[in-house]
PDB file of N, CA, C, O and CB in Angstrom:
ATOM      1  N   MET A   1      15.139 -22.174   1.439  1.00  0.00           N
ATOM      2  CA  MET A   1      14.077 -21.174   1.497  1.00  0.00           C
ATOM      3  C   MET A   1      14.358 -19.984   0.506  1.00  0.00           C
ATOM      4  O   MET A   1      15.512 -19.572   0.388  1.00  0.00           O
ATOM      5  CB  MET A   1      13.941 -20.647   2.965  1.00  0.00           C
ATOM      6  N   LYS A   2      13.439 -19.485  -0.128  1.00  0.00           N
ATOM      7  CA  LYS A   2      13.612 -18.367  -1.107  1.00  0.00           C
ATOM      8  C   LYS A   2      13.964 -17.090  -0.418  1.00  0.00           C
ATOM      9  O   LYS A   2      13.668 -16.883   0.759  1.00  0.00           O
ATOM     10  CB  LYS A   2      12.343 -18.151  -1.934  1.00  0.00           C
ATOM     11  N   ASN A   3      14.570 -16.281  -1.135  1.00  0.00           N
ATOM     12  CA  ASN A   3      15.030 -14.976  -0.587  1.00  0.00           C
ATOM     13  C   ASN A   3      13.817 -14.122  -0.526  1.00  0.00           C
ATOM     14  O   ASN A   3      13.492 -13.504  -1.540  1.00  0.00           O
ATOM     15  CB  ASN A   3      16.173 -14.293  -1.459  1.00  0.00           C
ATOM     16  N   MET A   4      13.074 -14.020   0.623  1.00  0.00           N
ATOM     17  CA  MET A   4      11.807 -13.343   0.802  1.00  0.00           C
ATOM     18  C   MET A   4      12.069 -11.754   0.736  1.00  0.00           C
ATOM     19  O   MET A   4      11.148 -11.021   0.373  1.00  0.00           O
ATOM     20  CB  MET A   4      11.139 -13.796   2.217  1.00  0.00           C
ATOM     21  N   THR A   5      13.253 -11.253   1.065  1.00  0.00           N
ATOM     22  CA  THR A   5      13.533  -9.898   0.998  1.00  0.00           C
ATOM     23  C   THR A   5      13.346  -9.423  -0.398  1.00  0.00           C
ATOM     24  O   THR A   5      12.569  -8.503  -0.654  1.00  0.00           O
ATOM     25  CB  THR A   5      14.877  -9.620   1.488  1.00  0.00           C
ATOM     26  N   ILE A   6      14.087 -10.072  -1.354  1.00  0.00           N
ATOM     27  CA  ILE A   6      14.060  -9.763  -2.744  1.00  0.00           C
ATOM     28  C   ILE A   6      12.736  -9.866  -3.354  1.00  0.00           C
ATOM     29  O   ILE A   6      12.312  -9.028  -4.150  1.00  0.00           O
ATOM     30  CB  ILE A   6      14.954 -10.595  -3.442  1.00  0.00           C
ATOM     31  N   ILE A   7      12.038 -10.977  -2.949  1.00  0.00           N
ATOM     32  CA  ILE A   7      10.650 -11.178  -3.494  1.00  0.00           C
ATOM     33  C   ILE A   7       9.750  -9.974  -2.979  1.00  0.00           C
ATOM     34  O   ILE A   7       8.948  -9.403  -3.718  1.00  0.00           O
ATOM     35  CB  ILE A   7      10.025 -12.645  -3.003  1.00  0.00           C
ATOM     36  N   GLY A   8       9.950  -9.642  -1.655  1.00  0.00           N
ATOM     37  CA  GLY A   8       9.108  -8.509  -1.111  1.00  0.00           C
ATOM     38  C   GLY A   8       9.429  -7.228  -1.822  1.00  0.00           C
ATOM     39  O   GLY A   8       8.498  -6.475  -2.108  1.00  0.00           O
ATOM     40  N   ILE A   9      10.669  -6.912  -2.135  1.00  0.00           N
ATOM     41  CA  ILE A   9      10.997  -5.624  -2.929  1.00  0.00           C
ATOM     42  C   ILE A   9      10.467  -5.781  -4.363  1.00  0.00           C
ATOM     43  O   ILE A   9       9.963  -4.782  -4.877  1.00  0.00           O
ATOM     44  CB  ILE A   9      12.619  -5.327  -2.973  1.00  0.00           C
ATOM     45  N   ALA A  10      10.523  -6.895  -5.050  1.00  0.00           N
ATOM     46  CA  ALA A  10       9.969  -7.024  -6.292  1.00  0.00           C
ATOM     47  C   ALA A  10       8.409  -6.843  -6.272  1.00  0.00           C
ATOM     48  O   ALA A  10       7.849  -6.191  -7.154  1.00  0.00           O
ATOM     49  CB  ALA A  10      10.367  -8.330  -6.833  1.00  0.00           C
ATOM     50  N   PHE A  11       7.791  -7.380  -5.343  1.00  0.00           N
ATOM     51  CA  PHE A  11       6.339  -7.318  -5.229  1.00  0.00           C
ATOM     52  C   PHE A  11       5.983  -5.800  -4.918  1.00  0.00           C
ATOM     53  O   PHE A  11       5.052  -5.260  -5.516  1.00  0.00           O
ATOM     54  CB  PHE A  11       5.797  -8.342  -4.061  1.00  0.00           C
ATOM     55  N   GLY A  12       6.685  -5.174  -4.042  1.00  0.00           N
ATOM     56  CA  GLY A  12       6.415  -3.719  -3.808  1.00  0.00           C
ATOM     57  C   GLY A  12       6.652  -2.805  -5.005  1.00  0.00           C
ATOM     58  O   GLY A  12       5.925  -1.832  -5.205  1.00  0.00           O
ATOM     59  N   LEU A  13       7.644  -3.113  -5.777  1.00  0.00           N
ATOM     60  CA  LEU A  13       7.871  -2.375  -6.970  1.00  0.00           C
ATOM     61  C   LEU A  13       6.818  -2.662  -7.965  1.00  0.00           C
ATOM     62  O   LEU A  13       6.424  -1.727  -8.662  1.00  0.00           O
ATOM     63  CB  LEU A  13       9.196  -2.663  -7.524  1.00  0.00           C
ATOM     64  N   ALA A  14       6.320  -3.831  -8.115  1.00  0.00           N
ATOM     65  CA  ALA A  14       5.231  -4.196  -9.163  1.00  0.00           C
ATOM     66  C   ALA A  14       3.986  -3.462  -8.729  1.00  0.00           C
ATOM     67  O   ALA A  14       3.293  -2.914  -9.586  1.00  0.00           O
ATOM     68  CB  ALA A  14       4.928  -5.838  -9.262  1.00  0.00           C
ATOM     69  N   VAL A  15       3.642  -3.412  -7.389  1.00  0.00           N
ATOM     70  CA  VAL A  15       2.490  -2.645  -7.008  1.00  0.00           C
ATOM     71  C   VAL A  15       2.656  -1.161  -7.204  1.00  0.00           C
ATOM     72  O   VAL A  15       1.690  -0.453  -7.489  1.00  0.00           O
ATOM     73  CB  VAL A  15       2.163  -2.917  -5.616  1.00  0.00           C
ATOM     74  N   ALA A  16       3.891  -0.679  -7.051  1.00  0.00           N
ATOM     75  CA  ALA A  16       4.186   0.805  -7.197  1.00  0.00           C
ATOM     76  C   ALA A  16       4.075   1.131  -8.643  1.00  0.00           C
ATOM     77  O   ALA A  16       3.618   2.227  -8.968  1.00  0.00           O
ATOM     78  CB  ALA A  16       5.636   1.214  -6.650  1.00  0.00           C
ATOM     79  N   LEU A  17       4.481   0.211  -9.595  1.00  0.00           N
ATOM     80  CA  LEU A  17       4.412   0.542 -10.955  1.00  0.00           C
ATOM     81  C   LEU A  17       2.949   0.625 -11.457  1.00  0.00           C
ATOM     82  O   LEU A  17       2.582   1.461 -12.282  1.00  0.00           O
ATOM     83  CB  LEU A  17       5.194  -0.454 -11.734  1.00  0.00           C
ATOM     84  N   SER A  18       2.138  -0.313 -10.892  1.00  0.00           N
ATOM     85  CA  SER A  18       0.701  -0.259 -11.161  1.00  0.00           C
ATOM     86  C   SER A  18      -0.088   0.966 -10.661  1.00  0.00           C
ATOM     87  O   SER A  18      -1.132   1.360 -11.182  1.00  0.00           O
ATOM     88  CB  SER A  18       0.103  -1.434 -10.582  1.00  0.00           C
ATOM     89  N   ALA A  19       0.516   1.529  -9.599  1.00  0.00           N
ATOM     90  CA  ALA A  19      -0.190   2.652  -8.918  1.00  0.00           C
ATOM     91  C   ALA A  19       0.377   4.056  -9.402  1.00  0.00           C
ATOM     92  O   ALA A  19      -0.262   5.105  -9.322  1.00  0.00           O
ATOM     93  CB  ALA A  19      -0.025   2.506  -7.320  1.00  0.00           C
ATOM     94  N   ALA A  20       1.639   3.937  -9.907  1.00  0.00           N
ATOM     95  CA  ALA A  20       2.249   5.142 -10.321  1.00  0.00           C
ATOM     96  C   ALA A  20       1.598   5.857 -11.558  1.00  0.00           C
ATOM     97  O   ALA A  20       1.244   5.217 -12.548  1.00  0.00           O
ATOM     98  CB  ALA A  20       3.643   4.843 -10.597  1.00  0.00           C
ATOM     99  N   ALA A  21       1.468   7.145 -11.457  1.00  0.00           N
ATOM    100  CA  ALA A  21       0.849   7.928 -12.600  1.00  0.00           C
ATOM    101  C   ALA A  21       2.008   8.559 -13.279  1.00  0.00           C
ATOM    102  O   ALA A  21       1.728   9.213 -14.283  1.00  0.00           O
ATOM    103  CB  ALA A  21      -0.241   9.048 -12.126  1.00  0.00           C
ATOM    104  N   GLY A  22       3.179   8.498 -12.950  1.00  0.00           N
ATOM    105  CA  GLY A  22       4.401   9.072 -13.614  1.00  0.00           C
ATOM    106  C   GLY A  22       4.822  10.394 -12.899  1.00  0.00           C
ATOM    107  O   GLY A  22       4.145  10.913 -12.011  1.00  0.00           O
ATOM    108  N   GLY A  23       5.913  10.851 -13.333  1.00  0.00           N
ATOM    109  CA  GLY A  23       6.573  12.077 -12.713  1.00  0.00           C
ATOM    110  C   GLY A  23       7.174  11.844 -11.474  1.00  0.00           C
ATOM    111  O   GLY A  23       7.508  10.712 -11.123  1.00  0.00           O
ATOM    112  N   LEU A  24       7.341  12.891 -10.754  1.00  0.00           N
ATOM    113  CA  LEU A  24       8.165  12.741  -9.382  1.00  0.00           C
ATOM    114  C   LEU A  24       7.239  12.002  -8.295  1.00  0.00           C
ATOM    115  O   LEU A  24       7.730  11.229  -7.473  1.00  0.00           O
ATOM    116  CB  LEU A  24       8.639  14.317  -8.755  1.00  0.00           C
ATOM    117  N   SER A  25       5.910  12.284  -8.348  1.00  0.00           N
ATOM    118  CA  SER A  25       5.093  11.634  -7.397  1.00  0.00           C
ATOM    119  C   SER A  25       5.082  10.109  -7.588  1.00  0.00           C
ATOM    120  O   SER A  25       5.053   9.376  -6.600  1.00  0.00           O
ATOM    121  CB  SER A  25       3.719  12.187  -7.474  1.00  0.00           C
ATOM    122  N   GLY A  26       5.104   9.610  -8.853  1.00  0.00           N
ATOM    123  CA  GLY A  26       5.127   8.247  -9.184  1.00  0.00           C
ATOM    124  C   GLY A  26       6.463   7.568  -8.778  1.00  0.00           C
ATOM    125  O   GLY A  26       6.470   6.412  -8.355  1.00  0.00           O
ATOM    126  N   PHE A  27       7.583   8.297  -8.913  1.00  0.00           N
ATOM    127  CA  PHE A  27       8.871   7.854  -8.484  1.00  0.00           C
ATOM    128  C   PHE A  27       8.909   7.673  -6.937  1.00  0.00           C
ATOM    129  O   PHE A  27       9.363   6.661  -6.403  1.00  0.00           O
ATOM    130  CB  PHE A  27       9.935   8.852  -8.951  1.00  0.00           C
ATOM    131  N   ILE A  28       8.402   8.723  -6.269  1.00  0.00           N
ATOM    132  CA  ILE A  28       8.328   8.711  -4.752  1.00  0.00           C
ATOM    133  C   ILE A  28       7.500   7.478  -4.347  1.00  0.00           C
ATOM    134  O   ILE A  28       7.932   6.693  -3.503  1.00  0.00           O
ATOM    135  CB  ILE A  28       7.645  10.086  -4.156  1.00  0.00           C
ATOM    136  N   VAL A  29       6.351   7.315  -4.930  1.00  0.00           N
ATOM    137  CA  VAL A  29       5.464   6.111  -4.618  1.00  0.00           C
ATOM    138  C   VAL A  29       6.120   4.794  -4.737  1.00  0.00           C
ATOM    139  O   VAL A  29       5.993   3.873  -3.930  1.00  0.00           O
ATOM    140  CB  VAL A  29       4.282   6.082  -5.516  1.00  0.00           C
ATOM    141  N   ALA A  30       6.936   4.782  -5.972  1.00  0.00           N
ATOM    142  CA  ALA A  30       7.601   3.480  -6.243  1.00  0.00           C
ATOM    143  C   ALA A  30       8.656   3.179  -5.213  1.00  0.00           C
ATOM    144  O   ALA A  30       8.775   2.037  -4.770  1.00  0.00           O
ATOM    145  CB  ALA A  30       8.236   3.469  -7.636  1.00  0.00           C
ATOM    146  N   LEU A  31       9.481   4.244  -4.793  1.00  0.00           N
ATOM    147  CA  LEU A  31      10.418   4.060  -3.732  1.00  0.00           C
ATOM    148  C   LEU A  31       9.904   3.631  -2.408  1.00  0.00           C
ATOM    149  O   LEU A  31      10.490   2.775  -1.747  1.00  0.00           O
ATOM    150  CB  LEU A  31      11.104   5.229  -3.557  1.00  0.00           C
ATOM    151  N   LEU A  32       8.774   4.238  -1.998  1.00  0.00           N
ATOM    152  CA  LEU A  32       8.152   3.936  -0.651  1.00  0.00           C
ATOM    153  C   LEU A  32       7.563   2.532  -0.782  1.00  0.00           C
ATOM    154  O   LEU A  32       7.808   1.725   0.115  1.00  0.00           O
ATOM    155  CB  LEU A  32       6.992   5.034  -0.221  1.00  0.00           C
ATOM    156  N   LEU A  33       6.865   2.200  -1.744  1.00  0.00           N
ATOM    157  CA  LEU A  33       6.357   0.906  -1.809  1.00  0.00           C
ATOM    158  C   LEU A  33       7.350  -0.305  -1.962  1.00  0.00           C
ATOM    159  O   LEU A  33       7.126  -1.422  -1.497  1.00  0.00           O
ATOM    160  CB  LEU A  33       5.461   0.908  -2.872  1.00  0.00           C
ATOM    161  N   GLY A  34       8.444   0.042  -2.648  1.00  0.00           N
ATOM    162  CA  GLY A  34       9.645  -0.913  -2.692  1.00  0.00           C
ATOM    163  C   GLY A  34      10.316  -1.097  -1.359  1.00  0.00           C
ATOM    164  O   GLY A  34      10.751  -2.198  -1.021  1.00  0.00           O
ATOM    165  N   ALA A  35      10.403  -0.034  -0.605  1.00  0.00           N
ATOM    166  CA  ALA A  35      10.982  -0.083   0.677  1.00  0.00           C
ATOM    167  C   ALA A  35      10.046  -0.893   1.658  1.00  0.00           C
ATOM    168  O   ALA A  35      10.503  -1.732   2.434  1.00  0.00           O
ATOM    169  CB  ALA A  35      11.239   1.356   1.175  1.00  0.00           C
ATOM    170  N   LEU A  36       8.769  -0.598   1.572  1.00  0.00           N
ATOM    171  CA  LEU A  36       7.798  -1.339   2.388  1.00  0.00           C
ATOM    172  C   LEU A  36       7.754  -2.816   2.033  1.00  0.00           C
ATOM    173  O   LEU A  36       7.619  -3.643   2.935  1.00  0.00           O
ATOM    174  CB  LEU A  36       6.414  -0.740   2.226  1.00  0.00           C
ATOM    175  N   GLY A  37       7.861  -3.184   0.773  1.00  0.00           N
ATOM    176  CA  GLY A  37       7.905  -4.549   0.321  1.00  0.00           C
ATOM    177  C   GLY A  37       9.181  -5.195   0.900  1.00  0.00           C
ATOM    178  O   GLY A  37       9.153  -6.364   1.286  1.00  0.00           O
ATOM    179  N   GLY A  38      10.274  -4.463   0.961  1.00  0.00           N
ATOM    180  CA  GLY A  38      11.623  -4.990   1.466  1.00  0.00           C
ATOM    181  C   GLY A  38      11.508  -5.280   2.876  1.00  0.00           C
ATOM    182  O   GLY A  38      11.955  -6.332   3.333  1.00  0.00           O
ATOM    183  N   LEU A  39      10.917  -4.380   3.620  1.00  0.00           N
ATOM    184  CA  LEU A  39      10.742  -4.485   5.015  1.00  0.00           C
ATOM    185  C   LEU A  39       9.874  -5.764   5.357  1.00  0.00           C
ATOM    186  O   LEU A  39      10.242  -6.579   6.203  1.00  0.00           O
ATOM    187  CB  LEU A  39      10.093  -3.182   5.545  1.00  0.00           C
ATOM    188  N   ILE A  40       8.761  -5.877   4.679  1.00  0.00           N
ATOM    189  CA  ILE A  40       7.839  -6.992   4.864  1.00  0.00           C
ATOM    190  C   ILE A  40       8.519  -8.332   4.590  1.00  0.00           C
ATOM    191  O   ILE A  40       8.327  -9.301   5.325  1.00  0.00           O
ATOM    192  CB  ILE A  40       6.625  -6.826   3.955  1.00  0.00           C
ATOM    193  N   GLY A  41       9.301  -8.370   3.542  1.00  0.00           N
ATOM    194  CA  GLY A  41      10.066  -9.548   3.150  1.00  0.00           C
ATOM    195  C   GLY A  41      11.117  -9.905   4.158  1.00  0.00           C
ATOM    196  O   GLY A  41      11.342 -11.069   4.492  1.00  0.00           O
ATOM    197  N   ALA A  42      11.759  -8.848   4.637  1.00  0.00           N
ATOM    198  CA  ALA A  42      12.788  -9.183   5.684  1.00  0.00           C
ATOM    199  C   ALA A  42      12.169  -9.597   7.028  1.00  0.00           C
ATOM    200  O   ALA A  42      12.775 -10.340   7.801  1.00  0.00           O
ATOM    201  CB  ALA A  42      13.717  -7.966   5.920  1.00  0.00           C
ATOM    202  N   GLN A  43      11.056  -9.142   7.267  1.00  0.00           N
ATOM    203  CA  GLN A  43      10.295  -9.506   8.519  1.00  0.00           C
ATOM    204  C   GLN A  43       9.905 -11.023   8.331  1.00  0.00           C
ATOM    205  O   GLN A  43      10.119 -11.809   9.255  1.00  0.00           O
ATOM    206  CB  GLN A  43       8.928  -8.525   8.743  1.00  0.00           C
ATOM    207  N   VAL A  44       9.340 -11.443   7.161  1.00  0.00           N
ATOM    208  CA  VAL A  44       8.885 -12.726   6.948  1.00  0.00           C
ATOM    209  C   VAL A  44      10.094 -13.666   6.955  1.00  0.00           C
ATOM    210  O   VAL A  44       9.968 -14.780   7.463  1.00  0.00           O
ATOM    211  CB  VAL A  44       8.094 -12.797   5.669  1.00  0.00           C
ATOM    212  N   GLU A  45      11.213 -13.297   6.442  1.00  0.00           N
ATOM    213  CA  GLU A  45      12.465 -14.062   6.304  1.00  0.00           C
ATOM    214  C   GLU A  45      13.190 -14.156   7.592  1.00  0.00           C
ATOM    215  O   GLU A  45      14.069 -15.006   7.731  1.00  0.00           O
ATOM    216  CB  GLU A  45      13.366 -13.448   5.274  1.00  0.00           C
ATOM    217  N   GLY A  46      12.855 -13.278   8.608  1.00  0.00           N
ATOM    218  CA  GLY A  46      13.499 -13.375   9.896  1.00  0.00           C
ATOM    219  C   GLY A  46      14.731 -12.494   9.996  1.00  0.00           C
ATOM    220  O   GLY A  46      15.450 -12.622  10.988  1.00  0.00           O
ATOM    221  N   ARG A  47      15.000 -11.716   9.165  1.00  0.00           N
ATOM    222  CA  ARG A  47      16.219 -10.863   9.128  1.00  0.00           C
ATOM    223  C   ARG A  47      16.108  -9.689  10.070  1.00  0.00           C
ATOM    224  O   ARG A  47      17.076  -9.218  10.667  1.00  0.00           O
ATOM    225  CB  ARG A  47      16.478 -10.346   7.707  1.00  0.00           C
ATOM    226  N   ILE A  48      14.849  -9.236  10.169  1.00  0.00           N
ATOM    227  CA  ILE A  48      14.710  -8.073  11.179  1.00  0.00           C
ATOM    228  C   ILE A  48      13.391  -8.340  12.035  1.00  0.00           C
ATOM    229  O   ILE A  48      12.556  -9.163  11.659  1.00  0.00           O
ATOM    230  CB  ILE A  48      14.607  -6.560  10.375  1.00  0.00           C
ATOM    231  N   ASP A  49      13.270  -7.700  13.046  1.00  0.00           N
ATOM    232  CA  ASP A  49      12.164  -7.902  13.935  1.00  0.00           C
ATOM    233  C   ASP A  49      11.420  -6.478  14.056  1.00  0.00           C
ATOM    234  O   ASP A  49      11.802  -5.619  14.850  1.00  0.00           O
ATOM    235  CB  ASP A  49      12.689  -8.479  15.379  1.00  0.00           C
ATOM    236  N   LEU A  50      10.353  -6.317  13.216  1.00  0.00           N
ATOM    237  CA  LEU A  50       9.652  -4.997  13.217  1.00  0.00           C
ATOM    238  C   LEU A  50       8.976  -4.657  14.555  1.00  0.00           C
ATOM    239  O   LEU A  50       8.863  -3.490  14.932  1.00  0.00           O
ATOM    240  CB  LEU A  50       8.590  -4.978  12.114  1.00  0.00           C
ATOM    241  N   ARG A  51       8.544  -5.675  15.240  1.00  0.00           N
ATOM    242  CA  ARG A  51       7.887  -5.490  16.463  1.00  0.00           C
ATOM    243  C   ARG A  51       8.914  -4.842  17.545  1.00  0.00           C
ATOM    244  O   ARG A  51       8.613  -3.844  18.199  1.00  0.00           O
ATOM    245  CB  ARG A  51       7.304  -6.880  16.932  1.00  0.00           C
ATOM    246  N   ALA A  52      10.056  -5.461  17.652  1.00  0.00           N
ATOM    247  CA  ALA A  52      11.161  -5.015  18.491  1.00  0.00           C
ATOM    248  C   ALA A  52      11.664  -3.514  18.135  1.00  0.00           C
ATOM    249  O   ALA A  52      12.027  -2.722  19.005  1.00  0.00           O
ATOM    250  CB  ALA A  52      12.343  -6.048  18.325  1.00  0.00           C
ATOM    251  N   LEU A  53      11.641  -3.234  16.799  1.00  0.00           N
ATOM    252  CA  LEU A  53      12.042  -1.937  16.396  1.00  0.00           C
ATOM    253  C   LEU A  53      10.923  -0.931  16.710  1.00  0.00           C
ATOM    254  O   LEU A  53      11.218   0.205  17.080  1.00  0.00           O
ATOM    255  CB  LEU A  53      12.401  -1.932  14.918  1.00  0.00           C
ATOM    256  N   TRP A  54       9.706  -1.303  16.578  1.00  0.00           N
ATOM    257  CA  TRP A  54       8.554  -0.384  17.032  1.00  0.00           C
ATOM    258  C   TRP A  54       8.589  -0.191  18.443  1.00  0.00           C
ATOM    259  O   TRP A  54       8.466   0.949  18.893  1.00  0.00           O
ATOM    260  CB  TRP A  54       7.178  -0.923  16.676  1.00  0.00           C
ATOM    261  N   ASP A  55       8.753  -1.241  19.245  1.00  0.00           N
ATOM    262  CA  ASP A  55       8.748  -1.110  20.627  1.00  0.00           C
ATOM    263  C   ASP A  55       9.830  -0.219  21.090  1.00  0.00           C
ATOM    264  O   ASP A  55       9.605   0.557  22.019  1.00  0.00           O
ATOM    265  CB  ASP A  55       8.843  -2.392  21.248  1.00  0.00           C
ATOM    266  N   SER A  56      11.047  -0.268  20.489  1.00  0.00           N
ATOM    267  CA  SER A  56      12.227   0.600  20.855  1.00  0.00           C
ATOM    268  C   SER A  56      11.938   1.999  20.534  1.00  0.00           C
ATOM    269  O   SER A  56      12.386   2.891  21.255  1.00  0.00           O
ATOM    270  CB  SER A  56      13.513   0.178  20.129  1.00  0.00           C
ATOM    271  N   LEU A  57      11.209   2.260  19.487  1.00  0.00           N
ATOM    272  CA  LEU A  57      10.936   3.632  19.057  1.00  0.00           C
ATOM    273  C   LEU A  57       9.909   4.228  19.793  1.00  0.00           C
ATOM    274  O   LEU A  57       9.928   5.456  19.875  1.00  0.00           O
ATOM    275  CB  LEU A  57      10.598   3.714  17.688  1.00  0.00           C
ATOM    276  N   THR A  58       8.904   3.524  20.414  1.00  0.00           N
ATOM    277  CA  THR A  58       7.831   4.016  21.059  1.00  0.00           C
ATOM    278  C   THR A  58       7.939   4.076  22.647  1.00  0.00           C
ATOM    279  O   THR A  58       7.197   4.776  23.335  1.00  0.00           O
ATOM    280  CB  THR A  58       6.729   3.230  20.634  1.00  0.00           C
ATOM    281  N   SER A  59       8.910   3.292  23.128  1.00  0.00           N
ATOM    282  CA  SER A  59       9.093   3.166  24.583  1.00  0.00           C
ATOM    283  C   SER A  59       9.934   4.284  25.095  1.00  0.00           C
ATOM    284  O   SER A  59      10.882   4.722  24.443  1.00  0.00           O
ATOM    285  CB  SER A  59       9.727   1.831  24.952  1.00  0.00           C
ATOM    286  N   GLY A  60       9.589   4.742  26.258  1.00  0.00           N
ATOM    287  CA  GLY A  60      10.432   5.768  26.965  1.00  0.00           C
ATOM    288  C   GLY A  60      10.256   7.170  26.505  1.00  0.00           C
ATOM    289  O   GLY A  60      11.097   8.013  26.815  1.00  0.00           O
ATOM    290  N   ARG A  61       9.154   7.494  25.741  1.00  0.00           N
ATOM    291  CA  ARG A  61       8.968   8.871  25.213  1.00  0.00           C
ATOM    292  C   ARG A  61       8.165   9.707  26.148  1.00  0.00           C
ATOM    293  O   ARG A  61       7.878  10.860  25.826  1.00  0.00           O
ATOM    294  CB  ARG A  61       8.290   8.853  23.854  1.00  0.00           C
ATOM    295  N   GLY A  62       7.795   9.215  27.252  1.00  0.00           N
ATOM    296  CA  GLY A  62       7.124  10.078  28.329  1.00  0.00           C
ATOM    297  C   GLY A  62       5.523  10.142  27.977  1.00  0.00           C
ATOM    298  O   GLY A  62       5.038   9.669  26.950  1.00  0.00           O
ATOM    299  N   GLY A  63       4.885  10.723  28.877  1.00  0.00           N
ATOM    300  CA  GLY A  63       3.450  10.999  28.695  1.00  0.00           C
ATOM    301  C   GLY A  63       2.593   9.858  29.067  1.00  0.00           C
ATOM    302  O   GLY A  63       1.377   9.898  28.878  1.00  0.00           O
ATOM    303  N   LYS A  64       3.205   8.816  29.606  1.00  0.00           N
ATOM    304  CA  LYS A  64       2.394   7.630  30.016  1.00  0.00           C
ATOM    305  C   LYS A  64       2.437   7.367  31.515  1.00  0.00           C
ATOM    306  O   LYS A  64       2.269   6.256  32.019  1.00  0.00           O
ATOM    307  CB  LYS A  64       2.883   6.380  29.284  1.00  0.00           C
ATOM    308  N   GLY A  65       2.684   8.522  32.197  1.00  0.00           N
ATOM    309  CA  GLY A  65       2.670   8.354  33.657  1.00  0.00           C
ATOM    310  C   GLY A  65       3.972   8.380  34.282  1.00  0.00           C
ATOM    311  O   GLY A  65       4.074   8.248  35.501  1.00  0.00           O
TER     312      GLY A  65
END
């Protein structure tokens, strides 16, 4: 199986480069989209479980009775 994390990071950076207008804002967009691509690639590859991470972050915060 291909390394989906690396492919995800590369895809995120490619999208970031096409969206970046330059300067600091372009750099920040590139970092965010690269990280997002890495997370999606790691999820597809099975290295991380984003649903379990989301559930652990949102559970037990009160306000639900």
